[in-house]
C-alpha positions in Angstrom: 114.1 111.6 104.0 115.0 114.9 102.3 114.4 116.6 105.7 117.3 119.3 105.5 116.4 120.3 101.9 112.5 120.4 102.7 113.1 122.5 105.7 115.3 125.0 103.7 113.0 125.2 100.7 110.2 125.7 103.1 111.9 128.7 104.7 112.6 130.1 101.3 109.0 130.0 100.2 107.8 131.3 103.6 109.9 134.5 103.1 108.4 135.1 99.7 104.7 134.6 101.0 105.3 137.8 103.0 106.1 139.9 100.0 102.8 139.9 97.9 103.9 141.1 94.5 107.3 139.6 93.5 110.1 141.3 91.7 112.9 140.1 89.7 115.3 140.8 92.7 113.0 138.8 95.1 113.0 135.8 92.6 116.9 136.2 92.3 117.2 136.2 96.1 115.0 133.2 96.5 116.8 131.1 93.7 120.0 131.8 95.3 119.0 130.4 98.6 117.3 127.5 96.5 120.8 126.8 95.0 122.5 126.9 98.3 120.1 124.5 99.7 120.6 122.1 96.6 124.2 122.3 96.9 124.2 121.6 100.5 122.0 118.6 99.9 124.9 117.3 97.7 122.9 117.6 94.4 125.4 117.9 91.3 126.3 121.5 90.8 125.7 121.3 87.0 122.2 119.9 87.7 121.7 122.8 90.3 122.8 125.4 87.6 120.6 124.0 85.0 117.5 123.6 87.6 117.8 127.2 88.7 118.2 128.7 85.3 114.9 126.8 84.1 113.0 128.1 87.2 114.1 131.8 86.8 113.2 131.8 83.1 109.8 130.4 83.9 109.3 132.5 86.9 110.0 135.8 85.0 108.0 134.8 82.0 104.9 133.1 83.5 101.7 134.6 83.5 100.4 134.7 86.9 97.3 132.5 87.2 94.3 134.3 88.6 93.8 131.4 91.2 97.2 131.7 92.5 99.3 134.3 94.2 102.8 135.0 92.8 104.5 132.9 95.5 102.2 130.1 94.7 103.0 130.3 91.1 106.8 130.1 91.7 106.2 127.1 94.0 104.1 125.4 91.2 107.0 126.1 88.7 109.6 124.6 91.3 107.4 121.5 91.8 107.2 121.0 88.0 110.9 121.5 87.5 111.6 119.2 90.3 109.4 116.5 88.9 111.1 116.9 85.6 114.5 116.6 87.2 113.4 113.5 88.9 112.1 111.9 85.8 108.6 113.4 84.9 106.6 109.8 85.2 107.3 106.5 86.9 108.9 104.0 84.6 108.0 100.5 85.0 110.0 97.3 84.5 110.0 96.2 80.9 108.0 92.9 80.5 109.0 90.6 77.6 106.4 89.3 75.5 108.2 86.0 75.5 108.7 84.7 78.8 110.8 84.9 80.9 111.6 88.6 81.5 115.3 88.7 82.4 116.4 91.3 85.1 120.2 91.6 85.6 121.1 93.4 89.0 124.4 95.2 89.3 126.2 97.1 91.8 129.1 97.4 94.4 129.4 95.5 97.6 127.3 97.0 100.4 124.8 98.8 98.2 122.1 96.2 99.3 122.0 94.4 96.0 121.2 90.9 97.1 118.6 92.0 99.7 117.2 94.3 96.9 116.9 91.4 94.4 114.7 89.6 96.9 112.8 92.7 97.7 112.1 93.3 93.8 111.0 89.6 93.5 108.4 90.0 96.2 107.3 93.4 94.8 106.7 92.0 91.3 104.8 89.2 92.8 102.5 91.2 94.8 102.0 94.3 92.6 102.3 92.8 89.1 101.2 89.2 89.8 104.5 87.7 88.4 105.9 84.5 89.3 109.6 85.3 90.0 112.8 83.4 90.4 115.9 84.5 91.9 119.3 83.4 90.5 122.5 83.4 92.8 125.5 84.5 90.6 127.6 86.0 93.4 129.8 83.0 93.8 132.7 85.0 95.5 131.4 86.8 98.6 131.1 84.3 101.6 127.7 83.1 102.2 126.2 85.2 99.3 124.4 82.2 97.8 123.1 81.1 101.2 121.8 84.8 102.0 119.7 84.7 98.8 118.5 81.2 99.6 117.4 82.3 103.1 115.6 85.4 101.7 114.0 83.3 99.1 112.7 80.8 101.7 111.3 83.7 103.9 109.5 85.1 100.9 108.5 81.7 99.3 110.4 82.7 96.2 112.5 79.9 94.3 116.1 80.5 94.2 118.3 78.9 91.6 122.0 78.3 92.5 124.9 76.6 90.4 127.2 73.9 91.1 130.4 74.3 92.8 133.1 75.9 90.6 130.5 76.7 87.9 131.1 80.0 86.0 128.2 82.8 86.6 127.4 83.3 83.0 126.7 79.4 82.9 124.6 79.4 85.9 122.5 82.4 84.7 122.0 80.6 81.2 120.9 77.4 83.0 118.6 79.4 85.2 116.8 81.0 82.3 116.2 77.7 80.6 115.0 76.2 84.0 112.5 79.0 84.4 111.4 78.8 80.6 110.7 75.1 81.4 109.1 75.5 85.0 106.8 78.5 83.9 108.5 81.2 86.0 107.9 84.5 84.2 110.7 86.7 85.6 114.2 85.8 86.3 116.1 88.1 88.6 119.9 87.6 88.5 121.9 88.6 91.4 125.5 89.3 90.3 128.8 89.6 92.4 129.8 93.0 93.5 133.2 94.5 94.6 134.4 97.4 96.7 135.1 99.3 93.7 134.4 99.0 89.8 137.1 96.8 88.3 137.8 95.1 85.1 137.1 91.5 86.4 133.7 92.5 87.7 132.8 94.4 84.7 133.8 91.6 82.4 131.9 89.0 84.3 128.6 90.9 84.2 129.1 91.7 80.6 129.6 88.0 79.9 126.3 87.1 81.6 124.6 90.0 79.8 126.0 88.6 76.5 124.9 85.1 77.4 121.2 85.7 78.5 120.3 89.0 76.8 118.6 90.7 79.8 115.5 93.0 79.3 116.6 95.0 82.1 119.9 95.9 83.7 119.3 97.6 87.0 122.0 99.3 89.0 121.5 99.1 92.9 123.2 102.2 94.6 123.2 103.5 98.3 121.5 106.7 98.2 123.4 107.6 101.3 126.7 108.0 99.4 125.4 111.2 97.6 127.6 112.1 94.6 129.7 109.1 94.8 126.5 107.1 94.0 125.9 109.4 90.9 129.6 109.0 89.8 129.4 105.2 90.3 126.3 105.0 88.1 127.9 107.0 85.5 130.6 104.6 85.2 128.5 101.7 85.3 126.3 103.1 82.6 129.2 103.7 80.2 130.3 100.0 80.5 127.2 98.2 80.9 124.1 100.1 79.2 121.9 100.3 82.3 118.1 100.5 81.9 117.3 101.8 85.2 118.5 102.4 88.7 117.3 101.4 92.3 118.1 103.7 95.1 118.6 101.9 98.6 118.5 103.5 101.9 116.5 106.5 100.8 114.7 106.6 104.1 118.0 107.3 105.8 119.3 110.1 103.4 118.5 113.5 104.9 120.1 115.4 102.1 118.7 113.7 99.0 121.6 114.6 96.5 121.7 111.2 94.6 117.9 111.0 94.2 117.8 114.4 92.6 121.1 114.2 90.5 121.4 110.6 89.2 118.6 110.5 86.5 119.7 114.0 85.1 123.4 113.0 84.9 123.0 109.4 83.7 119.9 109.8 81.5 118.6 106.6 83.4 115.3 106.4 85.2 115.1 105.6 89.0 112.6 102.7 89.0 112.5 101.7 92.7 113.6 103.2 95.9 114.3 101.4 99.2 112.6 102.7 102.2 113.6 100.4 104.9 114.8 97.0 105.9 111.7 95.1 105.6 111.1 93.0 102.4 108.0 95.0 101.7 109.9 98.4 101.8 110.9 98.6 98.2 108.6 101.1 96.5 108.1 102.1 93.0 109.6 105.7 92.3 107.0 108.4 91.3 108.8 111.6 90.4 105.7 113.8 90.9 105.0 112.4 94.4 108.7 112.8 95.3 108.6 116.4 94.3 105.7 116.9 96.3 107.4 115.3 99.5 110.6 117.4 99.0 108.4 120.6 98.9 106.5 119.5 102.1 103.2 118.7 100.3 103.2 115.0 101.6 102.3 112.1 99.4 98.8 110.7 100.1 98.6 108.6 97.0 101.6 106.5 98.1 100.2 106.3 101.6 96.8 105.1 100.4 98.6 102.5 98.1 100.6 101.3 101.2 97.5 100.9 103.3 95.5 99.2 100.5 98.3 96.7 100.2 98.6 95.7 103.8 95.2 96.4 105.4 92.9 93.8 106.4 89.7 95.0 104.8 87.2 93.0 107.0 88.9 94.3 110.3 88.8 97.8 109.0 85.2 97.7 108.2 84.4 96.2 111.8 86.7 99.0 113.3 84.8 101.6 111.6 81.6 100.5 113.0 83.2 100.4 116.5 84.6 104.0 116.2 81.3 105.4 115.0 79.5 103.9 117.9 82.3 105.0 120.4 83.3 101.4 121.4 86.9 101.5 120.8 88.7 99.4 123.3 92.2 97.9 124.0 91.5 95.1 121.6 91.0 97.6 118.8 94.2 99.4 120.1 96.2 96.1 119.6 94.6 95.5 116.1 95.9 99.1 115.3 99.3 98.6 116.6 99.7 95.5 114.4 98.2 97.5 111.5 100.8 100.4 112.0 103.7 97.9 112.4 102.8 96.4 108.9 102.9 99.9 107.3 106.3 100.6 108.4 108.0 103.5 110.5 105.3 105.9 111.9 107.6 109.0 110.9 107.6 108.0 107.4 103.9 107.6 107.4 103.4 110.9 108.9 105.8 112.4 106.3 103.2 111.5 103.6 100.5 113.4 105.2 100.0 117.1 104.0 100.8 119.2 107.0 102.8 116.6 109.0 105.3 116.5 106.2 106.5 120.2 106.9 106.7 119.6 110.5 110.6 119.0 110.1 112.1 115.9 111.9 109.2 113.4 112.7 111.7 110.8 114.0 110.7 111.7 117.8 107.2 110.6 116.8 108.2 107.2 115.7 107.9 103.9 117.8 110.7 101.3 117.5 110.0 97.6 117.9 110.8 97.7 121.6 108.3 100.3 122.3 105.7 98.2 120.3 106.4 95.2 122.3 106.2 96.9 125.6 102.9 98.2 124.6 101.5 94.8 123.5 102.9 93.3 126.7 101.0 95.7 128.9 97.6 95.2 126.9 98.1 91.4 126.9 98.5 91.5 130.9 95.0 93.0 131.1 92.1 90.8 131.8 89.5 90.6 128.7 87.1 92.8 130.9 89.7 95.4 131.5 90.5 95.5 127.7 86.7 95.9 126.9 86.3 98.5 129.6 89.5 100.5 130.1 87.9 103.0 132.4 87.8 100.3 135.2 91.6 100.1 135.4 92.3 101.7 138.7 95.5 101.9 140.6 95.5 98.3 142.2 95.0 97.1 138.6 97.7 99.0 137.1 100.1 97.7 139.6 99.0 94.2 138.8 99.3 94.8 135.0 102.8 96.3 135.4 104.1 93.3 137.3 102.4 91.0 134.9 104.0 92.8 131.7 107.5 93.3 133.4 106.9 97.1 133.2 106.6 100.0 135.6 103.5 101.5 136.7 104.6 104.8 135.0 104.7 102.6 131.6 101.0 101.5 132.1 100.0 105.1 133.0 101.7 106.4 129.9 100.0 103.8 127.7 96.6 104.6 129.4 97.1 108.2 128.7 97.9 107.7 124.9 94.9 105.3 124.6 92.6 107.9 126.1 93.9 110.5 123.6 93.5 108.0 120.8 90.0 107.1 121.8 89.1 111.0 122.1 90.5 111.7 118.7 88.5 108.6 117.0 85.5 109.7 118.8 85.8 113.2 117.1 86.6 111.5 113.7 83.5 109.3 114.1 81.2 112.4 114.8 82.8 114.2 111.9 82.3 111.4 109.5 78.7 111.0 110.6 77.9 114.6 109.7 79.5 114.1 106.3 77.9 110.9 105.7 80.9 108.6 105.4 84.5 107.9 106.0 87.3 109.6 104.3 90.1 107.7 102.9 92.4 109.1 105.5 90.2 107.9 108.2 89.8 104.5 106.7 93.5 103.9 106.2 94.2 103.4 110.0 91.1 101.4 110.4 89.0 104.3 112.0 
């Protein structure tokens, strides 16, 4: 996410750091490179022009703070202007004082609207303690209703579907009445999409909106389509009066043009971003945190929140004791693998940590499901004694473990090497926390 832009901005600031005192010429040259980087990231050219103009005015007129070098002051200004561009502060879902809160989901086919509707229901239930209900109003796309019902069943969320031949507006109206009577406090209406905006689609969504009076009209757009996403959002907003935007597939968008342009062009806040295919990977959009990530500063707050939402606190406490007493074994290793799988792709997690986030492409450090399964198979092929005392695993035991897990001896050797490296690192972390008198949040987050 934003990897290309982050790399190029990092190079710009690296050049400035070597100059000491900055002249107007230095700032002009740096901002010209920033402008090129933003345009290459597919950011709207009018947005780029306004952004660089603001940064220049502030950089030339700013008083250099005593605690900052001139370059640090420029970086600070860029971060503040990026935050402003992205929307200043997180904007939450509007909650109606009278139940239920009604959320109308709109978007083109292929944007991930149906999946995002289900993800939003899960997010509101977990993070806001809501009791949501999904409504299937896409009566045209083959199996759209069934798709929402399957997602609802997987997430234990009620899905309301209409009768055969029933109009979407009537389905939505009946669903709201049902929710009111059955004590559902949030109704999320999944509407039909098209391959492009057309009169029939917009007329149908308007009819639903007129009938149920939604408190939120959220547009779901694919971040990877760049300026097409921004243009589509502009058209939807003119016809439908949006209240917010959800950007999907942001984890796969190396450029970031849509995220950086859409709020400035439409005037509507980005409320959530899709960061993966899992139901849990819909995240609230924090402009300040996103600006930090773009500038390679990481996003520790989001990482800590992610860990706190998925972690087994009792296991974490037990793991802390084991690390501090240097007892880390393969049973603990399995626990950690499962914890990491819950958190999401490893390259995304590392990108949230300051230092790691400026290392460029982290995808090579990520494990896919096949790799996790191979590791699990190897560990599960060990005896209980071998799991508890890894140092006893000699050559003949490695051959037996490889055969039992369907892997090669080289695979077993590689895992044992990784395990020893992890144990060494955890021992060092344990010694450090003993000296400092406690665990840091970063150490806790991985159960260390």
